[in-house]
C-alpha positions in Angstrom: 102.4 106.7 72.3 102.3 110.3 71.3 100.6 111.0 68.0 102.4 113.2 65.4 99.4 115.6 65.5 100.7 116.9 68.9 104.1 118.0 67.5 102.8 121.5 66.5 100.6 122.1 69.5 101.1 125.5 71.1 100.5 126.9 74.6 97.6 128.8 73.1 96.0 125.6 71.9 96.3 124.1 75.4 94.9 127.2 77.0 91.9 127.3 74.7 91.2 123.6 75.1 91.3 124.0 78.9 88.8 126.9 78.8 86.4 124.8 76.7 86.8 122.0 79.2 86.1 124.2 82.1 83.1 126.0 80.5 81.5 122.8 79.2 80.0 124.8 76.3 81.3 128.1 75.1 81.3 130.3 72.0 84.3 131.7 70.0 83.3 135.2 71.1 83.5 134.1 74.8 86.9 132.5 74.1 88.2 135.8 72.7 87.0 137.6 75.8 88.5 135.0 78.2 91.9 134.8 76.5 92.5 138.3 75.1 93.4 136.7 71.8 92.2 138.0 68.4 89.1 136.5 66.8 91.1 135.1 63.9 93.5 133.3 66.3 90.7 131.8 68.2 88.9 130.7 65.1 92.1 129.0 63.8 92.7 127.2 67.1 89.1 126.1 67.3 89.3 124.8 63.7 92.4 122.8 64.5 90.8 121.3 67.7 87.8 120.3 65.6 89.9 118.7 62.9 91.7 116.7 65.5 88.3 115.6 66.9 88.9 117.0 70.4 86.0 119.4 70.3 82.6 119.4 68.5 79.9 122.0 67.8 77.2 122.0 70.4 74.4 124.1 68.7 73.6 127.8 68.7 73.9 130.1 71.7 71.5 132.9 72.5 71.8 136.1 70.5 73.1 139.2 72.2 71.8 141.5 69.4 73.6 140.1 66.4 74.1 136.7 64.8 73.6 133.8 67.2 77.0 132.3 68.1 77.9 128.7 67.5 78.9 126.9 70.7 81.6 124.3 71.1 82.4 121.6 73.7 84.7 118.7 74.4 84.3 115.5 72.4 84.7 113.0 75.3 85.4 109.8 73.2 88.2 111.6 71.3 90.9 110.6 73.7 91.2 108.3 76.8 93.7 107.8 79.6 94.2 105.2 82.3 94.7 105.8 86.1 96.4 103.2 88.3 96.3 103.7 92.0 98.9 101.5 93.7 98.1 101.3 97.4 99.6 99.2 100.1 96.7 96.7 100.2 95.0 97.1 96.9 95.3 98.4 93.3 92.5 100.3 91.5 92.5 100.8 87.7 90.2 103.2 85.9 89.8 104.2 82.2 88.4 107.7 81.6 87.4 109.7 78.6 88.5 113.2 77.6 86.0 114.7 80.1 87.3 112.6 82.9 84.3 110.3 83.0 85.0 106.8 84.1 84.2 104.1 81.5 85.9 101.1 83.0 87.1 100.1 86.5 88.7 97.2 88.2 90.4 96.5 91.5 92.4 93.7 93.0 94.7 92.9 95.9 97.9 91.1 96.3 100.4 93.4 94.6 101.9 94.4 97.9 103.0 90.8 98.6 104.7 90.5 95.2 108.1 91.5 94.0 107.8 94.6 91.7 108.4 92.7 88.4 105.6 90.3 89.1 103.3 93.0 90.6 103.7 95.4 87.7 103.2 92.5 85.2 99.8 91.9 86.9 99.0 95.6 86.7 99.8 95.7 83.0 97.7 92.7 82.3 94.7 94.3 84.2 95.2 97.6 82.3 95.1 95.8 79.0 92.0 93.8 80.1 90.2 97.0 81.1 91.0 98.7 77.7 89.8 95.6 75.9 86.6 95.3 78.0 85.8 99.0 77.3 86.5 98.5 73.6 88.8 101.5 73.6 90.9 102.2 70.5 94.5 102.1 71.7 95.5 104.8 69.3 93.3 107.2 71.3 94.9 106.3 74.7 97.2 109.1 75.8 99.0 107.3 78.6 98.8 106.0 82.1 98.9 107.9 85.4 100.5 105.7 88.0 99.8 107.2 91.4 101.0 106.0 94.8 102.3 107.2 98.2 105.5 109.1 98.6 108.2 110.1 98.8 108.9 109.7 95.1 111.4 110.8 92.5 109.0 111.7 89.7 111.8 112.5 87.3 113.3 109.0 87.6 109.9 107.4 88.0 110.7 105.6 91.2 109.3 105.2 94.8 111.7 106.3 97.5 110.1 104.3 100.3 110.6 100.6 101.3 106.8 100.0 101.1 105.2 97.7 100.6 108.6 95.9 100.7 112.2 96.8 100.4 112.3 95.5 96.8 110.1 98.4 95.7 112.5 101.1 97.0 114.1 102.8 94.0 112.6 100.3 91.5 111.8 102.0 88.1 108.1 101.5 88.3 107.2 104.0 85.6 109.7 102.7 83.0 108.8 99.1 83.6 105.1 99.6 83.3 105.6 101.7 80.2 107.6 99.0 78.6 105.0 96.4 79.4 102.1 98.5 78.0 103.7 100.4 75.2 102.2 103.6 76.6 103.7 106.6 78.3 103.5 106.4 82.1 103.5 109.3 84.6 104.3 108.6 88.2 102.7 111.0 90.7 101.5 111.3 94.3 98.1 109.9 95.0 97.0 113.0 97.0 98.1 115.4 94.3 96.3 113.3 91.7 93.1 113.3 93.8 93.4 117.1 94.1 93.7 117.8 90.4 90.9 115.4 89.6 88.5 117.8 91.3 89.6 120.6 88.9 89.2 118.5 85.7 85.8 117.2 86.8 84.5 120.7 87.2 84.0 120.5 91.0 85.9 123.7 91.8 86.1 127.2 90.3 88.9 127.3 87.7 90.8 130.0 89.5 90.4 128.9 93.0 93.1 127.8 95.4 92.0 124.7 97.2 93.5 121.8 99.1 92.9 118.1 99.3 93.3 115.8 102.2 93.6 112.2 100.9 93.1 109.3 103.2 93.5 105.6 102.3 95.8 103.5 104.5 97.8 106.7 105.2 97.2 110.4 105.0 98.4 112.8 102.3 97.7 116.2 100.9 97.7 118.3 97.8 97.1 122.0 96.9 96.0 123.3 93.5 96.5 126.9 92.4 94.8 128.1 89.2 94.5 124.5 87.9 98.0 123.4 88.6 99.3 121.2 91.5 101.7 123.0 93.9 104.8 120.8 93.6 107.7 122.2 95.7 111.3 121.5 94.9 111.0 117.7 94.4 107.2 117.2 94.0 106.9 115.8 97.6 104.9 118.7 98.9 102.0 119.1 101.3 102.6 115.7 103.0 100.4 116.6 105.9 100.4 113.0 107.2 103.9 113.7 108.2 103.7 117.0 110.0 104.5 116.6 113.7 101.7 117.0 116.2 103.8 115.8 119.1 107.5 116.7 119.2 108.0 114.0 121.8 106.0 111.4 120.0 107.2 108.1 118.7 109.6 108.0 115.7 107.9 107.6 112.4 109.4 105.5 109.5 109.7 108.7 107.6 112.3 110.0 110.1 110.1 112.5 111.8 108.5 112.2 115.3 104.9 112.4 116.3 103.5 112.4 112.8 99.8 113.0 112.3 99.4 109.7 110.4 100.4 107.8 113.4 97.6 109.3 115.5 94.8 109.8 113.0 95.4 107.4 110.1 93.3 104.3 109.5 96.0 101.9 110.6 96.5 103.8 113.8 92.8 103.8 114.5 92.5 100.1 113.8 95.3 99.4 116.3 93.6 101.6 118.9 90.3 99.8 118.3 92.0 96.4 118.8 93.4 97.6 122.1 90.0 98.3 123.4 88.9 94.7 122.8 85.3 96.0 122.3 85.0 96.0 118.5 84.9 92.9 116.3 88.0 93.5 114.3 90.4 90.9 113.1 93.6 91.1 115.2 95.5 89.0 112.6 94.4 91.0 109.5 96.8 93.2 107.6 94.2 94.9 105.4 93.8 98.1 107.3 91.3 99.6 104.8 88.9 96.7 105.3 89.3 96.8 109.1 88.9 100.6 109.1 85.7 100.2 107.1 84.3 97.9 109.8 85.3 100.5 112.4 83.6 103.3 110.4 80.4 101.2 110.0 80.3 100.8 113.8 80.8 104.5 114.3 78.0 105.3 111.7 75.7 102.9 113.6 76.4 104.8 116.8 78.8 102.6 118.7 80.3 105.0 121.3 83.8 103.5 121.2 84.1 103.5 117.4 82.5 107.0 117.2 84.9 108.3 119.8 87.9 107.0 117.8 86.7 108.4 114.5 85.9 111.8 116.1 89.3 112.0 117.7 90.9 111.2 114.4 88.8 114.0 112.8 89.9 116.5 115.4 93.6 115.7 114.5 92.7 116.1 110.8 90.9 119.3 111.6 94.2 120.6 113.0 96.0 119.6 109.8 93.3 121.2 107.7 93.7 124.5 109.6 97.4 124.4 109.1 97.0 123.7 105.4 94.4 126.5 105.0 96.6 129.0 106.9 99.7 128.2 104.9 98.1 128.4 101.5 95.0 130.7 102.2 92.7 128.1 100.7 89.1 128.6 99.5 88.1 125.0 100.0 89.4 121.6 101.3 88.3 118.4 99.6 88.2 115.1 101.5 89.1 112.3 99.2 90.0 108.6 99.3 88.5 105.3 100.4 88.7 106.0 104.1 86.7 109.2 103.8 84.2 107.4 101.6 83.2 105.2 104.5 83.2 107.7 107.3 83.0 111.0 105.4 80.0 112.6 107.1 81.7 112.4 110.6 85.0 113.7 109.3 83.4 116.5 107.2 81.4 117.8 110.1 84.2 117.8 112.6 86.9 119.2 110.3 84.5 122.0 109.1 83.9 122.9 112.7 87.7 123.1 113.4 88.3 125.1 110.2 85.5 127.6 111.0 86.8 128.1 114.5 90.5 128.3 114.0 91.5 129.3 110.5 93.6 132.5 110.4 91.7 134.2 107.6 88.2 133.2 108.7 87.1 136.9 109.1 88.0 137.4 105.4 86.5 134.3 103.9 85.1 130.9 104.8 86.9 127.7 103.9 84.5 125.0 102.8 85.2 121.4 103.6 83.5 119.1 101.0 83.7 115.5 99.9 85.4 114.5 96.6 83.2 114.1 93.6 85.2 111.0 92.7 84.7 109.1 96.0 86.9 106.3 96.9 88.5 106.2 93.4 89.7 109.8 93.6 93.4 109.0 93.3 93.0 106.6 90.3 90.7 109.0 88.5 93.1 111.8 89.3 96.0 109.8 87.9 94.2 109.5 84.6 93.3 113.2 84.7 97.0 114.1 85.2 97.7 112.4 81.9 94.9 114.3 80.1 96.2 117.6 81.6 99.8 116.8 80.7 99.1 115.8 77.2 96.4 118.2 76.2 96.9 121.5 78.1 100.6 121.4 79.2 102.2 119.9 76.1 103.0 116.4 74.9 104.9 114.3 77.4 105.1 117.3 79.9 104.0 117.3 83.5 102.9 120.2 85.6 106.4 120.7 87.1 108.3 120.2 83.8 109.9 117.0 84.9 111.2 114.5 82.3 108.7 113.1 79.7 107.2 109.7 80.3 109.3 106.9 79.0 108.6 105.3 75.6 108.3 101.5 75.3 112.0 101.4 74.4 112.9 103.1 77.6 113.9 106.4 75.8 112.2 109.7 76.5 110.1 110.9 73.6 111.0 114.2 72.1 109.0 117.2 73.3 108.2 120.6 71.8 107.8 124.0 73.4 104.2 124.6 74.3 
């Protein structure tokens, strides 16, 4: 639930806190220079943040000719948030502190085979268990970031896809989980979450424009500009897994034809590998992440069939990366998600080669292809980070695209204030 101390928070407060987060340690003088605000204003905002426990003093900085400045930094245990990544085959739950550092993690399977009421009840029980195990004070928990595949209606807090089963289509996942936990819940796209996680963790320059290709069972994408996720009109943007690479290709469940995901995604590769009858995969298994991990292990060990399949997938993804970089003029592309975690070196090398060779703006600047700092848990950590960003730098109960506030345990949207 939202604490009353947030009612008077201003946009200035959020901006200053975000600068402190990005700088790790910074002086009031440097905050004045970075914001253009007056020294008295910065001093007052810093004082408020210290009273609320969000920042602490970090010792004296070097003198530049006068009095040595006092440095400030985030106070990581001041607030916490929870990230829940709901995938087709598995669910990952993480608890992070104010700095985005993971302090608890659990994962389990089976949710996909359950009706939503039962599945979300299990998720809620695991969230509560994680908070208890980490001995987190519930009054310091800002909320839960529930991230999953799209399409979604983030304002209504529902998935707009009949996956994993028809029962999940249109089900109010955010409201129901909020009611069970007594905490605000934000629904978001897993790839967008993974993308913003890189920003909060300090892996990218604060003012950079970068993209994220996220690969678990499927393929998604996200773009971050100056620390905010690019949303589009319905927050279903940059779905690169569903760009067409073959106009005459097979019809995809999304309604398009020849979608990238159906050629380069882990499930597609597992099916192609099974057709070769050369690799020891389980033809009856439905856990594509596990089977893809076996395929990747074979490729990493030098098996020519497995390596050929992974490299072909990487070429397709390289094409998607070039498209993304050309559309948004990106500085960097981050590869995130469990499937990249098991075959990342192959993908990174091939995708970087394609981007270097084919990106439109390559004469002006290079686009780097790098692995996520959060590894296979990038989406779950990103979900928790979205809550931190929403509550601490964008305003209480607000999300980056100003959609509705997260529901309260009674099902009513909490009041918000201008930030």
